[in-house]
N, C-alpha and C positions, 0 to 999 in steps of 0.2 A: 150542781155544778158551779163553779166560781162564775162571775159575770165575764171574765176575760177568756175563760176557755169557751164559754158559749159563744162570744164573739168571735174567736178565732174559728171555731167549727162553722158558724155561719158564713164567714169570709172564704172558707176552703170550699164549703157547698156553693156558693155564689160563683167563685171562679170555676168550678167543675162545670156548672151549667153554663157560663159563657163559652168555655172553650169546647162544649160538648163532650167532656168525658164522662162515661157511665160505667160503673163498676159492674162486671158481668162475671157470673159463674163459670167455673170451667165447662160444665156441660153446656151453657149458652154459647159460650166461644167456639165449642167444638161443633156444634150444630149450625152455628152461624157460618161456619168456614166452607168455602165452596169444595174444597179437597174432601170433606165428609161426604157430601151428598155425591161427589165422583165415585167415592168408594161404595157407598150404597149402590149406585147405578151398576159398578163393576160386579157386585156380589148378586144383583138381580140378574144381569145378563149371563153370568156363568150358571147361576140356577136354572134359568130358563133353557139354556143350551144343553145343559147337562141332562134336564129331563127330556128334552126332545131328540137330542142325539147322545143317548148314553153310552153307546158302544164307540162312539168317535170323539166328541167333544169331552166327555166325562171320564176318559180314560187317562192312567198315569203317564203313558208316552205323550199324550197331547199337552197336559200339564207341564211335562218337563220342555217340549217344545216351546210353549207359550212363554213361560218364565225364561228360558234362555234367550228368546227372540228379543223380547222387551228389555232385557237387562242391559243390552248395549245401548239402546236408545236412553233407557233410564240413566245410565252413567254419565251420558252427555247431558242430560237434561239436569242433573246435580249441579253441573258446571255452570249451564246455561241460567239455572236460577239465581245465582248470584249476580249475574250481569244483569239479568232482568230487574232484579231488586234495586239495582243502583239506576234504573231508568234506561240502560242501554240494551243493546242486541248484538248478537254475534252470529252472522250468516256464514261464517268460514268454518264452522265446526266439521261439516262432512268431509271438506277439502283437507282439512286438518288431519282427519283420520285417514285419508288417502295418503298423504306425503309421509306420515308417521309409518303406515303399513308398509310403504315401498322402502322407506329407509332401513327398517327392521328386517326386511327380506333381502335388500342388497347385502347389508352387513353379514347375516348368516350364510348367504348363498357364498359370499367369500370365504367361508370357514371358520368365521370368529365364533366366540361363545354367544349363547343366548342373552346372557347377563350384559355383555357390551352391547349386544343389538337393542336391548330395552332401554338401556343407557342412551344410545344414540336416538331411539325413538322418542323418548321423554324430553330429550334435549331439542329435538326438532319441533315439538310440541311447545316448549318454552319459549323457543325463538318466535314462533307464530303469535304466541300469546302477547310477547314483549312488544312486537311489531304493531299489533293491534292497538294494545294499551297505551304505547307511547305516543301514537299518532292522535289518538282520542283525546287523551287526558292533558298532554303537554303542548299539542299543535291546536287543540280544539276543533278537530274534523269530526264530522257526523259518523257515528258508529255504524249507521247503515251503509254509507260510501265506503268507509274504510274495510269493513269486514267484507263488503261485497268485492271489493278489489282483492283481498287476501284470497278470498274464495277462487278467483281466477288464477292468482298467482301460485298458490299452493298446489292447485290442480296441475298447472303446466310443469311445476317443478317435478312433481310425481311422475308425469309422462316422460320427462326427458331422464330422470334419474333410471326409470325403468326400461327406457329405450322403447316404450310403447308394447313392452312384452308381460306375460304374465310369470312371476317368479314362484316357481313351486318347488325347486330345489333348496331346501333350507340348510343344507350342510349336514356335518357330523352330529349336531346337537338337536337335530330337528324333533326328534322323539320325545327329548325330555321337554322342549318347549310345548309341544302339542299336548303332552300328558299333564302338565301344569296348568295351562291357560286354556286349553280346550277340554279339559277332562271335567271330571264330576266328584262331588264328596257328599256321602249319606244320600245318594240319589239325586241330588240338585247340581246342576252346572256350576262350575266355579264362578263363571261371570255373574251368577245370581248372588253368590256370597259376597263378591266384591261390591256389588250394587248395595245389598245390605248393609255392609260396614260402612260404605261412603254416605249412605242416606241417613244412618244413625249418627254418623261423625258431624254430618253438616247439620242435622237438626240440633246437636248439641252446641255448636259452634254458634248457629244463629241465636239459641235463647240464651247462652250463658257466657259468651265471649264479647269482648270489646270490639272486636272487628264485626261480629254480627251485628250488634248495635250501630257501628258505623256504617254498614251497608245499609240498613233501614234507614238511618238518617240522611244519606246522601240522596237516596230513592225518594224520601219523602220530601225533602226541600234541600238542595244541594246549597243555596246560598246561605240558609239559616245555618245548615251544619257546617260550613266554612267559617262563618262568624263565630260559632261555639267552639272552635278549636279542632274540628274534625279533618283530618289530612286527607281531603277529598280526592286530589290527584293520586295518591298512592294507593287509597282503598279502591278506587276504581281500576287502577292499572293491576293490582292484585286480583281483582275479580275477572279480568280478562285472561290474564295468565292462568288462574285457576281452571277456567272453563277450557283453554286449550290442552292443558294438562289432562282434563278428564277425558276429552276427545282422544288424547294418547292412549289413555289407559283403555278406553272402548276399543279402540284399533288394536292394541296388544291382544285383548281378551277375543275378539272376533278373528283375528289372525290365527290364534291358536286352534279355533274351532274350524274355520274353512281350511287350513293347510296350505293356502297360497295367497300371495300378495299381487293384486291388480291395482293400476292406477285408477280404475273407476270406483274403487271401495269408498263408500260414503255418499255417492251421488244422490241427491235429494233428502239425505237425512236430517239437514239442516230444518226443513219443513217439519218433520216429525217430531224432533227434538223442541223446537218451538212451542209446536202444539201441545206436546205433552205438558210444559210448564205453563202455559196458559190455560188450558183445560183442569190442570191440577190448582189453579188460583192465582198464578203470579199475575199482576198487573202490569201490563206493557208500558204504563206510564211511571212505574217505579214504585217502591215502597211497600209492595207486598208480594209474597211468595215463601215457599218452604219445601223441605226435603220430602215430605210425606206427599205434598202436592204433585212434585216431579215423580216420585215413585207411582202412585196410582193414576197419573195422567198416562205415563208411558204404559202401564198395564192396561188401561181402559183401550187405547188405540190398538194394541196387538190382539186383545181379546175381540174386538169388534172386527178386525181384519181377520182373524181366524173363524170367527162366526160367519162372516160373510162366504169365507171358502167351504166351510161346512154347508152352509145352505145352497150352494151351487152359484152364487153370484159371481159375476165375471169380475176378475181382479181389477180390471181397468176403471171399474166403479169405486174403487177403495179410496180415492182421492176426493170425491165427492163426499163421502160420508166424514172424512178427516176434515175437509174443510168447513163442512156443516157444523161440525162439533167445536171447531175453533170460533166460528161465528155466535154459537150458542153460548159458549163460555164467556166470551167478550160481553155479550147481550147480559148475561146474568150478571156479570160484574158491574155493568152500568145500572142495572136494577137495585143490586145491593148499595152501591154508592149513592143513589137517591134516598133509599130508605135512610141510609146513616145521616144524610143531609137533613 
């Protein structure tokens, strides 16, 4: 090898050593990811529960229920992942789901086509996302405070719009709406197919697109990203809008399944959504996260909930287990961070 090539190679190695860059094989990256071990835990729990309760947990009917139930949280977690990657958080997703559901219910109750109702629901979600994003990115307000405020505002709007009543009469197009969004294809709920498409789509976007790289850059070091020309404000705004749109999509799907719209729709979902993303490997400090992690995190929470019910554990204890898993996930992230250092 010529001297100059050797020198260049030596310099590259030295720089890599200084900044801590180490080339890892795909297998090493997979094993080192928290989402991988969450998936392992998920399969172990499913295997154990199927062996202990073969006629209850291991049935096709229970599989259908589990996948349908976690699909709504998973769809919302897809959007939350993009926000958390940027170092933000959105506490309003549950209330956004509620106001979108009531918006769709009111429009369909008035006799309009479900396509127009869905357009109105998505628009309501878009407005919520813009409200959050603009206040956070252009006024510099705290994501926690802004989205906490939106949580209350959106919930109150839902109560006012519904006049504090359940909407169960969806007009002349109700059957079409329920069949499409609350139905199933090939024995799997349509909401699960939507989740799978969104998860694959986000995975490709995060890995291959400029926007995906910008999300990680903003979350890794916002100031450095700005200095390198990343449109930080626009990227963060888009993340909050996307998160609210995902909450709107989840609302559409759960509305098709439940067959009624109530202003309490989505209450408490924000905790489960954030838990799913964190358990799946998203770092609340920003810069880490992925679609697969959001998917398996949501699945794990639902499997645990379902397993507790099968074991006869009081449903009031579920919050303890979810909270414990959140703390454990953060602890594991801290341990992994120290190892990297």
